[in-house]
Structures are given as structure tokens and as C-alpha cells.
DSSP file (Angstrom, degrees, kcal/mol; ACC not computed):
  #  RESIDUE AA STRUCTURE BP1 BP2  ACC     N-H-->O    O-->H-N    N-H-->O    O-->H-N    TCO  KAPPA ALPHA  PHI   PSI    X-CA   Y-CA   Z-CA
    1    1 A M              0   0    0      0, 0.0     2,-0.2     0, 0.0    67,-0.0   0.000 360.0 360.0 360.0 109.3   95.3  101.0  107.8
    2    2 A G        -     0   0    0     66,-0.1     2,-0.2     1,-0.1    69,-0.1  -0.567 360.0-124.7 -85.1 152.8   93.7  104.1  109.3
    3    3 A D        -     0   0    0     -2,-0.2     2,-0.2     1,-0.1    -1,-0.1  -0.553  34.4 -89.7 -91.5 162.8   90.2  104.4  110.5
    4    4 A L        -     0   0    0     -2,-0.2    -1,-0.1     1,-0.1     5,-0.1  -0.500  47.8-117.3 -65.8 134.9   87.6  107.0  109.4
    5    5 A R    >   -     0   0    0     -2,-0.2     3,-2.4     1,-0.1     4,-0.2  -0.483  28.1-106.1 -74.3 155.4   87.8  110.1  111.6
    6    6 A P  G >  S+     0   0    0      0, 0.0     3,-1.5     0, 0.0    -1,-0.1   0.758 116.6  64.1 -52.2 -30.5   84.7  110.8  113.6
    7    7 A C  G 3  S+     0   0    0      1,-0.3    35,-0.2    37,-0.0    -2,-0.0   0.660 102.4  50.8 -69.6 -13.4   83.6  113.7  111.4
    8    8 A Y  G <  S+     0   0    0     -3,-2.4    37,-3.3    36,-0.1     2,-0.3   0.395  96.9  95.3-101.4   2.7   83.2  111.3  108.5
    9    9 A R  B <   -a   45   0A   0     -3,-1.5     2,-0.5    35,-0.3    37,-0.2  -0.721  58.1-151.1-106.9 148.7   81.0  108.8  110.4
   10   10 A L        +     0   0    0     35,-2.2    37,-0.3    -2,-0.3    -2,-0.0  -0.960  31.2 154.2 -99.2 124.9   77.3  108.2  110.8
   11   11 A K        +     0   0    0     -2,-0.5     2,-0.2    35,-0.1    -1,-0.1   0.687  37.4  86.1-122.5 -33.0   76.6  106.6  114.2
   12   12 A K  S  > S-     0   0    0      1,-0.1     4,-2.2     4,-0.0     3,-0.2  -0.463  70.8-131.0 -88.8 147.8   73.2  107.3  115.5
   13   13 A R  H  > S+     0   0    0      1,-0.2     4,-3.0     2,-0.2     5,-0.2   0.857 109.1  58.6 -58.2 -37.7   70.2  105.1  114.5
   14   14 A K  H  > S+     0   0    0      2,-0.2     4,-2.5     1,-0.2    -1,-0.2   0.897 104.7  49.5 -60.0 -45.1   68.2  108.3  113.7
   15   15 A E  H  > S+     0   0    0     -3,-0.2     4,-2.1     2,-0.2     5,-0.2   0.942 113.2  46.5 -65.6 -48.3   70.8  109.3  111.0
   16   16 A F  H  X S+     0   0    0     -4,-2.2     4,-2.4     2,-0.2     5,-0.2   0.961 110.6  51.9 -58.9 -50.1   70.7  105.8  109.5
   17   17 A S  H  X S+     0   0    0     -4,-3.0     4,-2.8     1,-0.2     5,-0.2   0.905 108.4  52.9 -56.4 -42.2   66.9  105.7  109.4
   18   18 A H  H  X S+     0   0    0     -4,-2.5     4,-2.0    -5,-0.2     5,-0.3   0.928 110.7  46.3 -61.4 -40.8   66.8  109.1  107.6
   19   19 A V  H  X S+     0   0    0     -4,-2.1     4,-1.8     1,-0.2    -1,-0.2   0.873 113.5  47.5 -67.7 -35.2   69.1  108.0  104.9
   20   20 A F  H  < S+     0   0    0     -4,-2.4    -2,-0.2    -5,-0.2    -1,-0.2   0.905 117.0  44.4 -73.0 -36.8   67.3  104.7  104.4
   21   21 A A  H  < S+     0   0    0     -4,-2.8    -2,-0.2    -5,-0.2    -1,-0.2   0.848 129.8  19.7 -69.7 -37.1   63.8  106.6  104.3
   22   22 A T  H  < S+     0   0    0     -4,-2.0    -3,-0.2    -5,-0.2    -2,-0.2   0.517 105.7  88.8-116.9 -10.9   64.7  109.5  102.1
   23   23 A G  S  < S-     0   0    0     -4,-1.8    13,-0.2    -5,-0.3     2,-0.2  -0.340  70.9-113.1 -92.5 169.7   67.9  108.5  100.2
   24   24 A R  E     -B   35   0A   0     11,-2.5    11,-3.3    -2,-0.1     2,-0.3  -0.588  31.6-156.3 -92.7 160.1   68.5  106.7   96.9
   25   25 A S  E     -B   34   0A   0      9,-0.2     2,-0.3    -2,-0.2     9,-0.2  -0.971  15.2-172.0-139.6 155.4   70.2  103.3   96.8
   26   26 A A  E     -B   33   0A   0      7,-1.9     7,-2.5    -2,-0.3     2,-0.3  -0.989  16.7-153.9-139.4 142.7   72.2  101.2   94.4
   27   27 A A  E     +B   32   0A   0     -2,-0.3     5,-0.2     5,-0.2     2,-0.2  -0.887  14.5 175.8-120.8 149.6   73.2   97.5   94.9
   28   28 A G        -     0   0    0      3,-3.1    75,-0.0    -2,-0.3    74,-0.0  -0.697  49.8 -89.7-130.7-169.3   75.8   95.2   93.9
   29   29 A S  S    S+     0   0    0     -2,-0.2    61,-0.6     1,-0.2    62,-0.2   0.752 123.6  35.5 -74.9 -23.2   76.7   91.6   94.7
   30   30 A L  S    S+     0   0    0      1,-0.2    58,-2.8    60,-0.2    61,-0.3   0.656 125.9   0.2-105.1 -21.4   78.9   92.6   97.6
   31   31 A M  E     - C   0  87A   0     56,-0.3    -3,-3.1    59,-0.1     2,-0.4  -0.964  52.2-133.7-159.5 168.4   77.3   95.6   99.1
   32   32 A V  E     -BC  27  86A   0     54,-2.1    54,-3.1    -2,-0.3     2,-0.5  -0.994  20.8-158.1-129.2 135.0   74.3   98.1   99.0
   33   33 A V  E     -BC  26  85A   0     -7,-2.5    -7,-1.9    -2,-0.4     2,-0.4  -0.978   3.7-164.8-125.1 124.4   74.9  101.9   99.2
   34   34 A Y  E     -BC  25  84A   0     50,-2.7    50,-2.0    -2,-0.5     2,-0.4  -0.808  12.9-167.9-102.3 142.2   72.2  104.3  100.3
   35   35 A S  E     -BC  24  83A   0    -11,-3.3   -11,-2.5    -2,-0.4     2,-0.4  -0.999  10.9-178.2-138.1 137.4   73.0  108.0   99.5
   36   36 A L  E     - C   0  82A   0     46,-2.3    46,-2.5    -2,-0.4     2,-0.1  -0.984  22.8-133.4-138.3 124.0   71.2  111.1  100.8
   37   37 A S  E     + C   0  81A   0     -2,-0.4     2,-0.3    44,-0.2    44,-0.2  -0.447  31.0 173.4 -75.9 146.4   72.2  114.7   99.7
   38   38 A R        -     0   0    0     42,-2.5     2,-0.6    -2,-0.1    -2,-0.0  -0.950  40.7 -73.4-147.4 168.6   72.5  117.3  102.5
   39   39 A D  S    S-     0   0    0     -2,-0.3    41,-0.1    42,-0.0    42,-0.1  -0.554  81.5 -53.6 -77.4 118.9   73.7  120.9  102.8
   40   40 A G  S    S+     0   0    0     -2,-0.6    -2,-0.1    39,-0.1     2,-0.0   0.238  85.6  94.9  55.8-175.8   77.4  121.3  102.6
   41   41 A G  S    S-     0   0    0     39,-0.1    39,-1.0    38,-0.1    -1,-0.1  -0.196  76.0 -57.6  87.8-176.6   80.0  119.6  104.7
   42   42 A S        -     0   0    0     37,-0.2     2,-0.4   -35,-0.2    39,-0.2  -0.275  65.4 -75.1 -93.0-175.0   82.0  116.6  103.9
   43   43 A V        -     0   0    0     37,-0.2     2,-0.4    34,-0.1    39,-0.2  -0.667  45.0-159.4 -81.9 128.8   80.9  113.0  103.1
   44   44 A R  E     - d   0  82A   0     37,-2.6    39,-2.9    -2,-0.4     2,-0.4  -0.957   9.1-164.9-112.4 134.7   79.6  111.1  106.2
   45   45 A V  E     -ad   9  83A   0    -37,-3.3   -35,-2.2    -2,-0.4     2,-0.3  -0.912  12.8-173.3-125.7 141.3   79.5  107.3  106.1
   46   46 A G  E     - d   0  84A   0     37,-1.8    39,-3.1    -2,-0.4     2,-0.3  -0.967  12.7-152.2-128.5 150.2   77.8  104.6  108.2
   47   47 A F  E     - d   0  85A   0     -2,-0.3     2,-0.4   -37,-0.3    39,-0.2  -0.922   9.0-173.4-124.5 147.9   78.3  100.8  107.9
   48   48 A S  E     + d   0  86A   0     37,-2.1    39,-2.6    -2,-0.3     2,-0.4  -0.984   7.4 177.5-143.0 128.0   76.2   97.9  108.6
   49   49 A A        -     0   0    0     -2,-0.4    39,-0.1    37,-0.2    10,-0.1  -0.939  23.5-146.2-130.6 109.8   77.0   94.2  108.6
   50   50 A G    >   -     0   0    0     37,-0.5     3,-1.6    -2,-0.4     4,-0.3  -0.124  27.7-103.8 -74.1 168.2   74.1   91.9  109.7
   51   51 A K  G >  S+     0   0    0      1,-0.3     3,-0.9     2,-0.2    -1,-0.1   0.614 109.8  79.0 -67.8 -14.8   74.3   88.7  111.5
   52   52 A K  G 3  S+     0   0    0      1,-0.2    -1,-0.3     3,-0.0     3,-0.1   0.746  84.3  66.8 -62.5 -22.4   73.7   86.6  108.3
   53   53 A L  G <  S-     0   0    0     -3,-1.6     2,-0.3     1,-0.2    -1,-0.2   0.841 114.0-101.8 -73.2 -29.0   77.4   87.3  107.5
   54   54 A G    <   -     0   0    0     -3,-0.9    -1,-0.2    -4,-0.3    35,-0.0  -0.975  62.3 -11.8 142.7-158.4   78.6   85.2  110.4
   55   55 A N  S  > S-     0   0    0     -2,-0.3     4,-2.2    -3,-0.1     5,-0.2  -0.159  74.3 -93.9 -70.7 168.4   80.1   85.6  113.8
   56   56 A A  H  > S+     0   0    0      1,-0.2     4,-2.3     2,-0.2     5,-0.2   0.796 123.9  58.5 -57.2 -30.9   81.3   89.0  115.2
   57   57 A V  H  > S+     0   0    0      2,-0.2     4,-2.3     1,-0.2    -1,-0.2   0.971 109.6  41.7 -61.4 -52.9   84.8   88.2  114.1
   58   58 A L  H  > S+     0   0    0      2,-0.2     4,-2.6     1,-0.2     5,-0.2   0.934 114.8  51.3 -60.2 -49.5   83.8   87.9  110.5
   59   59 A R  H  X S+     0   0    0     -4,-2.2     4,-2.4     1,-0.2    -1,-0.2   0.908 112.4  45.9 -51.3 -50.4   81.4   90.9  110.6
   60   60 A N  H  X S+     0   0    0     -4,-2.3     4,-2.0     2,-0.2    -1,-0.2   0.823 110.8  52.7 -65.0 -35.0   84.0   93.1  112.1
   61   61 A R  H  X S+     0   0    0     -4,-2.3     4,-1.9     2,-0.2    -2,-0.2   0.958 112.2  45.1 -68.4 -49.9   86.7   92.0  109.6
   62   62 A V  H  X S+     0   0    0     -4,-2.6     4,-2.6     1,-0.2     5,-0.2   0.931 112.1  53.2 -57.0 -47.1   84.5   92.7  106.6
   63   63 A R  H  X S+     0   0    0     -4,-2.4     4,-2.3     1,-0.2    -1,-0.2   0.884 108.7  48.9 -56.4 -41.5   83.5   96.1  108.1
   64   64 A R  H  X S+     0   0    0     -4,-2.0     4,-1.9     1,-0.2    -1,-0.2   0.886 110.6  50.0 -68.2 -33.8   87.1   97.1  108.6
   65   65 A R  H  X S+     0   0    0     -4,-1.9     4,-1.6     2,-0.2    -2,-0.2   0.905 113.0  47.0 -72.3 -38.8   88.0   96.1  105.0
   66   66 A I  H  X S+     0   0    0     -4,-2.6     4,-2.6     2,-0.2     5,-0.2   0.887 110.1  53.0 -66.0 -41.4   85.0   98.2  103.7
   67   67 A K  H  X S+     0   0    0     -4,-2.3     4,-2.7    -5,-0.2    -1,-0.2   0.890 108.3  50.8 -62.0 -40.3   85.9  101.1  105.9
   68   68 A E  H  X S+     0   0    0     -4,-1.9     4,-2.1     2,-0.2    -1,-0.2   0.910 108.8  50.4 -64.1 -40.2   89.4  101.1  104.5
   69   69 A V  H  X S+     0   0    0     -4,-1.6     4,-1.1     1,-0.2    -2,-0.2   0.909 114.3  44.7 -64.7 -40.5   88.0  101.0  100.9
   70   70 A V  H  X S+     0   0    0     -4,-2.6     4,-1.5     1,-0.2    -2,-0.2   0.873 109.4  55.8 -70.3 -37.2   85.7  104.1  101.7
   71   71 A R  H  < S+     0   0    0     -4,-2.7     3,-0.2     1,-0.2    -1,-0.2   0.897 108.6  47.1 -61.7 -40.1   88.5  105.9  103.4
   72   72 A K  H  < S+     0   0    0     -4,-2.1    -1,-0.2     1,-0.2    -2,-0.2   0.779 113.0  51.1 -62.3 -31.9   90.7  105.6  100.3
   73   73 A S  H >X S+     0   0    0     -4,-1.1     3,-2.8     1,-0.2     4,-0.7   0.695  82.1  96.7 -83.7 -23.8   87.7  106.8   98.1
   74   74 A L  G >< S+     0   0    0     -4,-1.5     3,-1.6     1,-0.3    -1,-0.2   0.798  79.3  52.6 -37.1 -52.3   86.9  109.9  100.2
   75   75 A P  G 34 S+     0   0    0      0, 0.0    -1,-0.3     0, 0.0    -2,-0.1   0.683 109.7  51.2 -62.9 -17.0   88.8  112.4   98.2
   76   76 A D  G <4 S+     0   0    0     -3,-2.8    38,-3.9    -4,-0.1    39,-0.6   0.493  92.3  93.8 -96.4  -7.0   87.0  111.2   95.0
   77   77 A L  B << S-E  113   0B   0     -3,-1.6    36,-0.2    -4,-0.7   -34,-0.1  -0.664  83.3-104.9 -95.6 147.0   83.5  111.4   96.3
   78   78 A V        -     0   0    0     34,-2.7     3,-0.2    -2,-0.3    -1,-0.1  -0.400  42.1-121.6 -61.2 132.6   81.1  114.5   96.0
   79   79 A N  S    S+     0   0    0      1,-0.2   -37,-0.2    -2,-0.1   -39,-0.1  -0.270  86.0  49.9 -72.7 165.7   80.8  116.4   99.2
   80   80 A G  S    S+     0   0    0    -39,-1.0   -42,-2.5     1,-0.3     2,-0.3   0.844  83.4 123.1  80.5  34.6   77.6  117.1  101.1
   81   81 A R  E     -C   37   0A   0    -44,-0.2   -37,-2.6    -3,-0.2     2,-0.5  -0.964  51.2-148.7-130.3 145.7   76.4  113.4  101.2
   82   82 A D  E     -Cd  36  44A   0    -46,-2.5   -46,-2.3    -2,-0.3     2,-0.4  -0.965  24.3-170.9-106.4 131.2   75.4  110.8  103.8
   83   83 A L  E     -Cd  35  45A   0    -39,-2.9   -37,-1.8    -2,-0.5     2,-0.4  -0.929  15.0-166.2-120.6 143.5   76.1  107.3  102.8
   84   84 A V  E     -Cd  34  46A   0    -50,-2.0   -50,-2.7    -2,-0.4     2,-0.6  -0.986  10.9-159.1-129.3 122.4   75.2  104.0  104.5
   85   85 A V  E     -Cd  33  47A   0    -39,-3.1   -37,-2.1    -2,-0.4     2,-0.5  -0.903   2.2-163.3-104.5 122.4   77.0  100.9  103.3
   86   86 A I  E     -Cd  32  48A   0    -54,-3.1   -54,-2.1    -2,-0.6     2,-0.3  -0.934  15.9-138.1-107.6 126.1   75.3   97.6  103.9
   87   87 A V  E     -C   31   0A   0    -39,-2.6   -37,-0.5    -2,-0.5   -56,-0.3  -0.645  14.7-150.7 -86.8 132.9   77.6   94.6  103.5
   88   88 A R    >   -     0   0    0    -58,-2.8     3,-1.8    -2,-0.3     4,-0.3  -0.601  30.9-103.5 -99.2 167.6   76.3   91.5  101.7
   89   89 A A  G >  S+     0   0    0      1,-0.3     3,-1.5    -2,-0.2     4,-0.5   0.820 116.0  65.2 -64.8 -32.0   77.4   87.9  102.4
   90   90 A G  G 3> S+     0   0    0    -61,-0.6     4,-0.6     1,-0.3     3,-0.4   0.708  88.7  69.1 -62.3 -19.5   79.6   87.8   99.2
   91   91 A A  G <4 S+     0   0    0     -3,-1.8    -1,-0.3   -61,-0.3    -2,-0.2   0.693  82.0  72.6 -79.1 -16.8   81.8   90.5  100.7
   92   92 A V  T <4 S+     0   0    0     -3,-1.5    -1,-0.2    -4,-0.3    -2,-0.2   0.906 111.1  29.4 -61.8 -43.9   83.2   88.0  103.4
   93   93 A K  T  4 S+     0   0    0     -4,-0.5    -1,-0.2    -3,-0.4    -2,-0.2   0.512  99.4 108.3 -97.8  -0.3   85.3   86.1  100.7
   94   94 A A     <  -     0   0    0     -4,-0.6     2,-0.1     1,-0.1    -3,-0.0  -0.441  68.9-118.8 -75.0 144.4   85.8   89.0   98.3
   95   95 A T     >  -     0   0    0     -2,-0.1     4,-2.0     1,-0.1     5,-0.1  -0.324  25.9-108.7 -73.8 165.5   89.3   90.7   98.0
   96   96 A C  H  > S+     0   0    0      1,-0.2     4,-1.9     2,-0.2     5,-0.1   0.826 121.4  54.8 -64.3 -32.7   90.0   94.3   98.8
   97   97 A L  H  > S+     0   0    0      2,-0.2     4,-2.6     1,-0.2     5,-0.2   0.932 108.8  47.2 -65.8 -49.6   90.4   94.9   95.1
   98   98 A E  H  > S+     0   0    0      1,-0.2     4,-2.3     2,-0.2    -2,-0.2   0.914 112.8  48.0 -62.5 -42.8   86.9   93.5   94.3
   99   99 A L  H  X S+     0   0    0     -4,-2.0     4,-1.8     2,-0.2    -1,-0.2   0.883 112.1  50.4 -63.9 -39.5   85.3   95.5   97.1
  100  100 A E  H  X S+     0   0    0     -4,-1.9     4,-2.3     2,-0.2     5,-0.2   0.889 111.5  47.8 -66.0 -46.1   87.1   98.7   95.9
  101  101 A K  H  X S+     0   0    0     -4,-2.6     4,-2.4     1,-0.2    -2,-0.2   0.910 113.5  47.4 -66.4 -39.0   85.9   98.1   92.2
  102  102 A E  H  X S+     0   0    0     -4,-2.3     4,-2.2    -5,-0.2    -1,-0.2   0.877 110.2  52.2 -74.5 -32.0   82.3   97.4   93.4
  103  103 A F  H  X S+     0   0    0     -4,-1.8     4,-2.5     2,-0.2    -1,-0.2   0.919 112.0  46.4 -66.0 -45.8   82.2  100.5   95.6
  104  104 A Q  H  X S+     0   0    0     -4,-2.3     4,-2.6     1,-0.2    -2,-0.2   0.927 111.4  51.9 -63.2 -44.9   83.4  102.7   92.7
  105  105 A L  H  X S+     0   0    0     -4,-2.4     4,-1.6    -5,-0.2    -2,-0.2   0.910 112.2  45.3 -61.5 -42.0   80.9  101.2   90.4
  106  106 A I  H  X S+     0   0    0     -4,-2.2     4,-1.8     2,-0.2    -1,-0.2   0.897 111.4  52.2 -63.5 -42.6   78.1  101.8   92.8
  107  107 A C  H  <>S+     0   0    0     -4,-2.5     5,-3.1     1,-0.2     6,-0.7   0.902 109.8  49.6 -66.3 -39.5   79.2  105.4   93.6
  108  108 A R  H ><5S+     0   0    0     -4,-2.6     3,-0.7     3,-0.2    -1,-0.2   0.874 108.4  52.3 -62.7 -34.5   79.3  106.1   89.9
  109  109 A R  H 3<5S+     0   0    0     -4,-1.6    -2,-0.2     1,-0.2    -1,-0.2   0.853 113.2  45.2 -65.6 -37.3   75.8  104.7   89.4
  110  110 A L  T 3<5S-     0   0    0     -4,-1.8    -1,-0.2    -5,-0.1    -2,-0.2   0.380 115.5-119.7 -84.4   0.1   74.7  107.0   92.2
  111  111 A K  T < 5S+     0   0    0     -3,-0.7    -3,-0.2    -4,-0.3    -2,-0.1   0.898  78.9 122.2  54.6  48.5   76.6  109.9   90.7
  112  112 A L      < +     0   0    0     -5,-3.1   -34,-2.7    -8,-0.1     2,-0.5   0.461  40.4 100.6-110.4  -7.3   78.8  110.4   93.7
  113  113 A W  B     -E   77   0B   0     -6,-0.7   -36,-0.2   -36,-0.2   -37,-0.0  -0.727  50.5-168.9 -89.7 126.5   82.1  109.8   92.0
  114  114 A R        +     0   0    0    -38,-3.9    -1,-0.1    -2,-0.5   -37,-0.1   0.825  67.0  75.1 -82.9 -34.3   83.9  113.1   91.2
  115  115 A V              0   0    0    -39,-0.6    -2,-0.0     1,-0.1   -39,-0.0  -0.630 360.0 360.0 -85.5 132.0   86.5  111.6   88.9
  116  116 A P              0   0    0      0, 0.0    -1,-0.1     0, 0.0    -2,-0.0   0.527 360.0 360.0 -65.9 360.0   85.5  110.6   85.4
């Protein structure tokens, strides 16, 4: 399981806030995805898992699983976007396959998915 390279990550609070304030969003039962178009470049992704999910061990486990789903999906996403993925409580008990299906569904809803 590889991690997202730094060039694909959003890390700063300012970047997250900008995506929240001006981007579009779509929600599912396991996650919410915010999307903001920008000029060129690859897709950059930030992740958020609030304390409502549980202790740090649970939050980090879910965040790692979501990161892996996004990493696998990067080649299928439209370039030039900033994404923020907010994990919901249902994701703690969801399988990787369920997370993957929901992420793809939300990306299609936001017109981020390149593959028909």
C-alpha cells in the first residue's frame, strides 16, 4: 500500500478553506467530497477525519484506507482539480470495496471521472 506523493496532497489550512468556500460538493453515506477546479496540473487531494469517528487509531486507519482508494483512482480523475475528502462515521466499518464504489459514484456525480 503506497502513500500519495506530496505533489498530490493538500496540506495547508488555507488550501482546505479555499476548496470549502468556493468548490462544489457531493455527499454519500461514507464520505463527502469537495471539488474545486484550478489551472492545469495534476489532481491534489486533502483528507479530513473528525474526532466523531473515534480515537486517533481509528481515524488514521480510515484515512489510510481512503488514501489508498484515491491513490488507485488518480489515473481515472480529471486533471486540474483540488479535492477534499471528509470521512463520515459509516466509513469506519465499511470495506475497501464499498469505499471505492462510493468514491467513484461521488466523482461521477461531480464530473471528475474520466472513464465512462
